[in-house]
N, C-alpha and C positions, 0 to 999 in steps of 0.2 A: 504494500500500500504506500506509494510514493508521494501522493498528494493528499491533503486533507479532504475529508468528505463531510459536508454539512447538509443535513436534511431538515427543512423547516415545515412543520405541519401546523400552520397558523401560528400558535404560540407554543408549540412543542418542537424542540430542537434536539437533533441527535448529531453529535460531533465525533469524528473519528479520524485520526492521523497517526503516523508512525515515524520512528527513527530519529526524531529531533525534538528538542525542547522549544517552547514558545513563551515569549514574555510580552507584556503589553499593559494597557490600562483601559478602563471602561467606566462609563457613567451608567449606573443601574437605575433606570427610570421607574421600573415596576418591580414588585416582589418576584423573586425567581426561586423556584424549587429545583434542586439538582440532585442527581444520583451519579456517583462516580463509579463507572463500570470498571475501568482499568486506568493505571497511571496515577499520578499525584498532582494536585493543584495547591499552590500557595496563594492565599489572598491577603493582601496587605492594604490597610486603610490607616486613617490618622490615629486610631486608638489600639489596634491589635494586628497580629499576624496569625492567620489560621491556616492549618495544613490539613487537607482531606485526602485520604488514600482510598484505594479500591474498596467498594462495598459500603461507603459512607453516604449519608444523606445530609442535606443542608438547606437552609432557607436564607437567601440573601435579601435583605430588606431594601425598600425603594429609596430613591434619592441619595445614592451613595457613590462616592468616587473610590474606585478600587484598582490597585495594581495587581496583576496576576502573573504567576510563573507556572507553566504546565510542563510536566515531565512524563514521558511514556513509561509504562511499567516494565517488569522483567520480560514480558512477552513482546516488548518493542512497540506497543500500541497505547495510545491515549484515547479513551472512550468516555463519553459523558452524555447524559440525557438531562435536558432542562425544560421546565414548564413555566411560562410567564403568567402571572396573575394580574391582568389589567384591572384598572379601577372600575370599569363598567361591569365586569363580571362579579367583582367583589360587592359592588353596590346592589346588584340583583340578588345575590345570596343574602346580603344583610336584610333586604326588604322581605324576601321570601321566608326566611327562617328566623328573623328577629335577632340576628347577631349584631352586636355593637361593641365599640371600645369603651369600657367603663372607666378606664384610667389611661394616662399617658403611657405610651409604649416605652420600654427601656431603650437606651441608646446602644443597642446591640446591632452591629452591622451584619454579622453572619451568625445565624442560629444553628448550631449542630442539632440534628434530629436523630432520634433513636432508630435502630434498625428493626422497626416493628414489622411483624409478619404481614400486616395490611399494606404497608408501603412496599414490601418486597413483592407481594402479589400484584400490586398496582403497576409497578415498573415492568413486571413480566407481561402484563396485558398490553403494554405499549410496543412490544417487540415486533409485531407484524408491521414494520415501518412502511412498506410499500402500500399496504392497504390503507393506512391512515393518510397517506399522501394523496390519494385519489380525491378529485374535486367533490364528488358526491358524498364524501365522508366528513364534510365540514361540520355538520350537526353532531356527529359522533365525537369529533375532536373537542367541540365545545362542552359536550357532556363529560368527557374524560377530565377536562380541566375542573369542572364543578365537582366531580367525584373526588378528585384529589384534595381540593380545599376542604370538603366535608370530612374526609378521612383525617386530615391533619388536625382539624378542630376536635375530633373525637380522641385522637392520640395525645394531643397537647392543647387542651382548652385555652390556656393562656395566650395562645397565638391570636386569639380574637382581638386582643388589645393592640396587636401589630397590624393584622390584616385589615381591620375595619377602622383604623385611624386614617380618615380621609383628609386630615388637615395638611396644609402646605407648610413648608419650612418657615419658622418664625424668625424674627430679627435677632441675630445672635452676635456675640463678641467678634467683631471683624478682625481685629489684630490676632487673636488666638487662632481663629479659623485659617487665616491666610498663612500664618507661620507653620501650621500643620499641613497645609494642602498646596503650597506653592509649586510643588514638583509635579502636579497634575497638569498636563497640556490640554486645557479646556478653554473655551472662549470666556471672555469676561461676563457674558450673559449668564453662563452657568454658575460662576462664582457668585454673581449677584443673586440669582434664584436661591442658591443653597444657603445664603446668609440672610434670606428674608427681605431682599431689597429689590427695587427696580434698578435698571442699569444706571440711570442718572443718579439715583440716590447712592448706589454703591460707589460710583466714581467720586462723588462729593465726599462721602464719609471716608473713603480710602485716603484721599488727599489730606483730610483733617488728621487722620491717625498717623500716616506714614510720611506726610509732607512731600510727596512725590506722586507722579502719575502711576496708575497700576501697571501699565506695560513696562515702564522703565524699572520699577521696583521688582517685578517678576523676573525680568532678564538678569538683573544684577544679583538677585537672591539665588537664582538657579546657577549662575556662573560661580558665585562664591562657594556654593555647596559642591559644585563640580571640582573646583580647586582643592577643597578640603579632601574630597574622596581620592583625588589623584595624588596629591602631595603627601597627605598624612596616612592614607590607607593603601596606597599603591595600586589603586584601581586603574584599569585601562580605559581611555576615552571611549573606545568603541563599545564598551560594556555598560557605561553609565550615562551616556548622553540622554537616552530615553528616560532613564530613572530620575533624572533631575528636571525633566519637562521639555526637552528639545525634540522636535519632530524628526530631524535627520542629522547625521554626523557632520556633514559639510557646513550646515548652518551653525551648528554648535561650535565647530572649530573656528569658523570665521568670527563669531561673536566673542569667543574666548580670547583669540589673538588681539582683537580690537580693544578688549578691556584690560588685558594683562601684558600685552606687548609681545608675547610669544605664543605659539600654538600649544594646545593641551599636552602634546607628547613631550614638551619641554618644560612642563610646569615646575620641575625641580629647580630650574634656574631662577625662578621668581623669588626675589629677596625683599624688594622694597615695600611690598604690601603685607608681609608676613605678620608684623606686629599689629597693625591696624586690623588685619583680618581676624586674628585670634580674639581681639577685643570685641569685634562685631559678633562673634559666635556666642 
């Protein structure tokens, strides 16, 4: 299996590839249930790092920025099934069965789920992938998503406080959030939404807090983090440019040289900012 295979069944996704690791980042807009068939995935956010191995179940909560690292298993393959819970479906279940969030959900980004026999049976029922893919099975796929939500509520009733919390992100501490999430390569509109602000309010509040425009601050913050990783941790530029929030290596190298005077591969030669840089950390 030389290239990745991704089957999408409306909101049900089956991913399979082999022979190499994959790393990246994503914005999780809706709650996502996942079953790890083979391989390992590491999920990193601003509060925790979670590792899931073959046979594990998890729920990733909505409105989250996450970095991931996927590693094939001993059989050389990475396989995963994911089911997305959109807000429309959750509202329908809330109205039909009377579910509601009675308290604010905990700030848990990824919720490990027990390997319950009902979940195992459910995942097995998804395995005729080609049948689910057929256009005429749209209604069946919708029923399978509702079935899963009801199973999860039976197994772990407290999930109702997460699944049926339909509120949008509230206004939060901008300085703390940005210092934790600057390394995510997302548009300013996303940062604004996640901090509970309109784009114009986000820009205005940002300049009040950091005394500089968001774009300039993000670039400098990411480059200083890259310098630290290369100079102090011995990291390779090709391995960390995406980790600190740059889209490609060439853009990263150009920006790094413009700020520090030399390319990232020669970061050990930088002496004149060392003192100020350490104070900035």
